[in-house]
N, C-alpha and C positions, 0 to 999 in steps of 0.2 A: 820555388817553382823553377825547374831547369829548362822547361820548354813550354810553348803554347800549342804544340802540335799533339794530335791524338790519332790513333789508328781505329777508333770507334766513333760513332755518331749518335750517342745516347739521346733519346728524344727529349729528356728534361734538361739536357746540358748544352746541346749544340744543334744548330740547323743541319738538315741533311746535306746541304752543300758545303758545310764547314764554316769556318770564320776567316776573316782577313788576318793572315798570319803576320807576325812581326818580321821585319827584315832581319836576316841572319846576323848582320853586323850590330843590331841592337840587343841581341841576346847576350847575357853575361857569359864571359869565359869562365872556365873552371878556376882559373887563378883569381878572378874577381870574386867569385862565390866564396873561395877559400879565405880571401882577405876579409870579407864581411863576416864570415863565420868566426874568424879569429877575433875580430872586434867584439862580436856578440859574446864569445866565451869570456873575454876580459871583463864584460859587464855582468857576468854571472849566469848566462844561459848555458845549459848543459845538455839539451836535447835538440837534435836536428832531424827533420823529416824531409825527404826528397819527394816532390810532387810534380805535376804538370798542369795542364795537358797530361799526356802519358809519359812519365819520365824515362821509360825504357825505349822510347822513340828517339831519345837523345843519343847520338853516336858516342861510343866509348864511355858510357856512364860509369862503368866500374873504375875508371881512372879517378873520377871525382869522389867516388865512395872511398877509395883508398886514401886520397888526400885528406878527406875529412876524418876518416878513422884514425889517421896518424896525428890528428890535432889533439894535443893534451887538453883535457877539460871536458870533452864530450863523452858522456857516459851512456848515451842511447842514440843510435843512428838507425833510422828506419826509412821505409819507402812505401808510398801509397801508389798502387798500380791497378790496372784493369786485369792483369794476369795473363793477357794474351801471349806475351813474349816471355813470361816468367820461367817456363820450363827450360828455355834455351839458356837463361842467364842465372838461374838460382845458385848453382854451385859457384860460379864465378863471382857473384855478388857476395856470397858468404866468405869466400877466400879473401876478398878485398877488404872485408871488415864490416859489412852490413850486419846489424843485429836481428832485425825482424821486418815483416811486411804486413801491410793492410791490403786486402784485395777487394775491389768493388765487384759485387755480384748481385744482380737484382732478380734473377729467376733461375730455377733449377730445371726448367723445361726448355729444350732446344729451340722449339719454334717461337716461344715467347721471348727467349733471350735474343734471338735474331731480330724479333720485332722491336724490342726496346733499344738494342744497340745498332739496329739497321744493317750492320754488316758483320757482326760477331759470330763466332762459333763457340758454343758452350763447352765442348770438349777441350778446347785450348785452355780455357780458364780452369777447369777441373784438373787437368794435368798440371797446370801451373801451381795450384794449391797443393797437390801431392808432392810436386818437386820441391816446393818451399819447405814443407814439413820434413822431407827426406834430407834437405840441406841444412836442417836445424835453424831455419830462419823463424824461430819461435818466440812468442806465440804468434801463429798465423791468425790474423783477425779478418773476418769477412764483413764488409760494409754493405748493407742492403737498404736502399731507399724504398720505403713502403708507399705505394700509390694506389689509391682506391680505384677499383675497376681495371687495374692493370696487373698488379701482382700481390694485392693484399690477401688473396686467397691462398698464398704460399707461406704465410707466417708460420703456420703449424709445421709445414714441411721443413723450413729452415730450422725451427726449434728442435725438431726431431734429430737433425744432424748433430746437435750437441749431446744427445743421448747416445747415439750410435758411434760417433767419432769424436775426436778431440778438436772439434770446431769451436771457434769463439766468434759467435755471430753478433753483430751490432745492428739493430734496427734504427734507421734514421728517418726523422720526419722530413717530408718534402718541403723544401723552401721554394715559394712561388716566385721564381725569377721570370721577368718578361711577361708571360701570359698569365696575368694575375687571376682571371676568372677560372681558367682551366686548372691552375695550381690549387685554388681554393676547393674546387670540386674533387680533386684527387687527394686532398690532404687527409691523413689519418693520424690522430693524436696518439702519443705514447700510451695514454690511459686506455684507449681502445685496444691497442696492440696487446697490452698486458691482460686485459679482460679476455681476449680471445684465446690466450695461452692457458687459461685456467684448467682446461680439459686435460692438460698434460701434467698438472700438479702445481703445488704452491711454489712460487719463486722464492728462493732463499738468497738474501744479499751475500755477496762475496767480494773479495778484493781482485783487482784487475791483474795484479802481478807486476806488470810493467806499464809504463806510460802514466800520465796524470792529466788526461784530457777530460772532456765534458761527459763522457759516457758513465752511466751508473750500471753496475754489473750485478748479475744474479746467476743462480744455477738451479736447474730443475733437479728434483730428487734423484740421486744416483747418476747424474749426468757426468760425462767425461769432460765436456766443454762448458762454455759459459754463454750467457745471453747479456747483451748490453743494450741500453736505450739512450739515444741522443735526441734531445727535444729542443731544438733551437727556436721553435715557434710557440708551442703550447706552454713550455716551462723555460723561460729565458735563463741562460746561464752566462750572459754577457758580463755581469758584475764579477763573476769568478774567472773570467777568461784569462789565460796566461799565454796566449799565442800571438806571435807576430808572423806576418807573411812577407817574404821577399819575392817579388814578382820576377819573371824571367828577364825583364828588361831593367831590373835594378831599383824598383820602387819598394819602399817599406810600408806595409799597411797593417793596421791593428785588427783587421777583420777580413 
């Protein structure tokens, strides 16, 4: 995590007023992040993902990308972003050495997207997705948190994107942070998501191509893209987890 700052206020992630931000002097410098990454590579880690907050809110992020891309031993350098600023930086990130991106997108409807993010513009993200593909930051993966009564009626719409375009959509179960009761009411298990997709055809297991995270991947008959499912609640994958998180202020966490 390169920053705790974000330019959106998604309802399931952050209060409308934001959070108490870390003092800038407590945020790791690029040189400190590189030193930790170098130690990680020496221990056998080969994949690095940049996250936030919103990582593109960190000034001069492409400098860090280039520093990490030049580090021998890293064979996969990726970025998770909300996509709002991606159109501006996609080409620059690719030139710096970034391999691919994951983009968070929870609705394909402009009014609903604004409701979920509170301040976001859907077109900014759609243009970011297009720019990432054009810059060859592939495979572009779309992360969609499914919430009952909020966006679960769009599961089919997202899945159709994999038929019409080279989209790689991953449906993610909502993890009930903070407001436990509200989270439980909005929770949709992966088993129900897959059941709803049956009208589009039988899901065929497939390989992800890149990455080795917790998603299980499938493809609809004749689809150009893929569908993935991440089930942290209904089907725990903790025993198989291979991730470590470095927080923006230098703490190492296994979850």
